[in-house]
C-alpha positions as CSV (number, residue, x, y, z in Angstrom):
1,M,-31.6,22.7,13.1
2,V,-31.5,20.9,16.5
3,Q,-33.6,18.0,15.1
4,Q,-31.4,17.7,12.1
5,E,-28.2,17.6,14.2
6,R,-29.9,15.0,16.5
7,A,-30.8,12.9,13.4
8,I,-27.2,13.1,12.1
9,R,-25.8,11.9,15.5
10,T,-28.4,9.1,15.7
11,R,-27.5,7.9,12.2
12,R,-23.8,7.8,13.1
13,V,-24.5,6.0,16.4
14,V,-26.4,3.3,14.5
15,L,-23.7,2.9,11.8
16,E,-21.0,2.6,14.4
17,A,-23.0,0.0,16.3
18,A,-23.7,-1.9,13.1
19,A,-20.0,-1.7,12.4
20,Q,-19.1,-3.3,15.7
21,V,-21.6,-6.1,15.1
22,F,-20.5,-6.7,11.5
23,A,-16.8,-6.6,12.5
24,E,-17.4,-9.2,15.2
25,H,-20.0,-11.6,13.6
26,G,-19.9,-10.9,9.9
27,Y,-22.9,-9.9,7.7
28,V,-24.9,-13.2,7.7
29,A,-24.7,-13.8,11.5
30,A,-25.3,-10.2,12.4
31,T,-28.9,-9.4,13.4
32,V,-30.8,-6.1,13.6
33,A,-31.6,-7.0,17.3
34,D,-27.8,-7.1,18.0
35,I,-27.3,-3.8,16.3
36,L,-30.2,-2.2,18.3
37,K,-28.8,-3.5,21.6
38,T,-25.3,-2.1,20.8
39,A,-26.6,1.2,19.5
40,G,-29.1,1.8,22.4
41,V,-31.8,3.2,20.1
42,T,-35.3,2.3,19.3
43,K,-36.3,0.2,16.3
44,G,-38.1,3.2,14.9
45,A,-35.0,5.3,15.1
46,L,-32.9,2.7,13.2
47,Y,-35.5,2.1,10.5
48,F,-35.9,5.9,10.0
49,H,-32.4,5.9,8.7
50,F,-31.9,2.4,7.3
51,D,-34.6,0.1,6.1
52,S,-32.6,-3.1,6.1
53,K,-29.4,-4.8,7.2
54,E,-28.2,-4.4,3.6
55,A,-28.7,-0.7,3.8
56,L,-26.6,-0.6,7.0
57,A,-23.8,-2.5,5.3
58,K,-23.9,-0.1,2.4
59,G,-23.8,2.9,4.8
60,I,-20.7,1.5,6.5
61,L,-18.9,1.0,3.2
62,E,-19.7,4.6,2.2
63,L,-17.7,5.8,5.3
64,Q,-14.5,3.9,4.4
65,T,-12.7,6.7,2.5
66,E,-14.3,9.7,4.2
67,R,-11.4,11.0,6.3
68,P,-9.2,13.5,4.5
69,L,-5.4,13.3,5.0
70,P,-3.0,16.2,5.1
71,P,-1.5,17.1,1.7
72,Q,2.2,16.1,1.1
73,E,5.0,17.2,-1.1
74,T,4.5,14.3,-3.4
75,R,1.4,12.4,-4.4
76,L,3.3,9.1,-4.0
77,Q,3.7,10.0,-0.3
78,E,0.0,10.5,-0.1
79,V,-0.4,6.9,-1.6
80,V,1.8,5.6,1.2
81,D,-0.1,7.7,3.8
82,T,-3.4,6.4,2.7
83,A,-2.3,2.8,3.2
84,M,-0.4,3.5,6.5
85,T,-3.2,5.4,8.1
86,V,-5.7,2.7,7.4
87,A,-3.2,0.2,8.9
88,H,-3.0,2.4,12.0
89,R,-6.7,2.9,12.3
90,L,-7.8,-0.8,11.8
91,P,-7.2,-2.0,15.3
92,L,-8.9,1.2,16.7
93,D,-11.8,1.7,14.3
94,A,-14.7,-0.7,14.1
95,V,-16.0,1.0,11.0
96,L,-12.8,0.2,9.1
97,R,-12.7,-3.3,10.4
98,A,-16.3,-3.9,9.4
99,G,-15.6,-2.5,6.0
100,A,-12.7,-4.9,5.5
101,R,-14.8,-7.9,6.6
102,L,-17.9,-6.9,4.6
103,S,-15.8,-6.3,1.5
104,A,-14.3,-9.8,1.7
105,D,-17.5,-11.6,2.6
106,P,-18.5,-13.7,-0.5
107,A,-21.9,-14.5,1.1
108,G,-22.9,-10.8,1.5
109,R,-21.0,-8.6,-0.9
110,Q,-23.3,-9.6,-3.7
111,Y,-26.0,-7.6,-1.9
112,Y,-24.3,-4.5,-0.6
113,G,-21.1,-4.2,-2.7
114,T,-17.5,-3.6,-1.5
115,A,-15.2,-0.8,-0.4
116,W,-12.4,-2.0,-2.6
117,A,-13.7,-0.1,-5.6
118,S,-13.6,3.2,-3.6
119,W,-10.1,2.6,-2.3
120,I,-8.9,1.7,-5.8
121,Q,-10.3,4.9,-7.2
122,V,-8.7,7.0,-4.4
123,L,-5.3,5.4,-5.2
124,T,-5.8,5.6,-9.0
125,D,-6.4,9.3,-8.7
126,L,-3.3,9.9,-6.6
127,L,-1.1,7.7,-8.9
128,T,-2.4,9.4,-12.0
129,E,-1.5,12.8,-10.6
130,A,1.9,11.4,-9.5
131,Q,2.5,10.2,-13.0
132,K,1.7,13.7,-14.4
133,R,4.3,15.1,-12.0
134,G,7.0,12.6,-13.0
135,E,7.0,10.9,-9.6
136,V,6.6,7.4,-11.0
137,L,8.5,5.4,-13.6
138,P,7.3,5.5,-17.2
139,H,5.9,1.9,-17.2
140,V,3.4,2.5,-14.4
141,E,-0.3,2.0,-15.1
142,P,-2.0,3.9,-12.2
143,R,-5.1,1.7,-12.0
144,E,-3.1,-1.6,-12.2
145,I,-0.9,-0.4,-9.3
146,A,-3.9,0.8,-7.3
147,E,-5.5,-2.6,-7.7
148,L,-2.2,-4.3,-6.7
149,I,-1.9,-2.2,-3.6
150,V,-5.5,-2.7,-2.5
151,S,-5.4,-6.5,-3.1
152,A,-2.0,-6.9,-1.4
153,F,-3.0,-4.7,1.5
154,N,-6.2,-6.8,2.0
155,G,-4.1,-9.9,2.2
156,V,-1.7,-8.3,4.7
157,Q,-4.4,-7.1,7.0
158,L,-6.3,-10.4,6.8
159,Y,-3.2,-12.3,7.7
160,S,-2.4,-9.9,10.6
161,Q,-6.0,-10.1,11.9
162,L,-6.1,-13.9,11.9
163,E,-2.6,-14.5,13.2
164,H,-2.0,-11.6,15.5
165,D,-5.3,-9.8,16.0
166,L,-3.9,-6.8,14.0
167,A,-1.1,-6.2,16.5
168,D,1.5,-6.1,13.7
169,V,-0.6,-4.7,10.8
170,E,1.4,-1.5,10.7
171,R,4.7,-3.2,10.5
172,R,3.4,-5.6,7.8
173,A,1.9,-2.7,5.7
174,S,5.2,-0.9,5.9
175,F,7.0,-4.0,4.8
176,L,4.6,-4.3,1.8
177,L,5.1,-0.7,0.7
178,N,8.9,-0.9,1.0
179,H,8.7,-3.7,-1.5
180,I,6.2,-2.1,-3.9
181,M,7.4,1.4,-4.1
182,P,11.0,0.7,-5.5
183,S,9.3,-0.9,-8.5
184,I,7.2,2.2,-9.3
185,A,8.8,5.3,-7.8
186,A,11.2,7.6,-9.6
187,P,14.6,7.3,-7.7
188,A,14.6,10.9,-6.4
189,V,11.1,10.5,-5.1
190,L,11.8,7.1,-3.6
191,L,14.6,8.5,-1.5
192,R,12.2,10.9,0.2
193,L,9.3,8.5,0.9
194,D,8.5,7.9,4.5
195,M,7.2,4.3,4.8
196,A,8.1,3.7,8.5
197,P,5.7,1.5,10.5
198,D,4.7,4.6,12.6
199,R,4.0,6.7,9.6
200,G,0.2,6.1,9.8
201,A,0.1,7.1,13.5
202,R,1.9,10.4,12.8
203,V,-0.3,11.3,9.8
204,F,-3.4,10.3,11.6
205,D,-2.5,12.6,14.5
206,E,-1.8,15.4,12.1
207,A,-5.2,14.9,10.3
208,T,-7.0,14.8,13.7
209,H,-5.3,18.1,14.7
210,M,-6.2,19.6,11.3
211,A,-9.9,18.6,11.7
212,V,-10.1,20.0,15.2
213,T,-8.5,23.3,14.0
214,V,-11.0,23.6,11.1
215,A,-13.9,22.9,13.4
């Protein structure tokens, strides 16, 4: 059991180190040597868990949607919370930043894939449930809206990163959602949606507290 826990911790350390390197240098320029130096582990420990740089990239992408969020009164609020918590975490979380950069890298994504499909599925599921509950307007196609939100959010975060080092990404994500939601939300639901720039920070704090309490 102790060895298993140690292996799990080592795997996470390696992934977080790889995320830092990928987020800073991109997939092509990143080297296993850089990742080993950042992680502070032996080559044998790294290759025990990941047999290639490609496997490391895939491992990072698998972590993108792992953090559960607190349930809300409406599924549409959970759609908002998903986007806003990612916006809040991006400047703080190298794993998310690496996922964003890897997903948008045309030179590397042909080898390891992209996180966009996972995010689209998360939002599609929420929007489908919102539709069943009458939270969205009749014309809404859940997958189309999910793809719109993911693609638009990617543009917002990329612009914020390149122009302001992500300092204003929460404000820009809030601005985006305040324009999208009126076109899809039922009026009564729209009035109750919290899309403030600090929404992600508040939900993230609640999710962190929830995780600590469960542990």
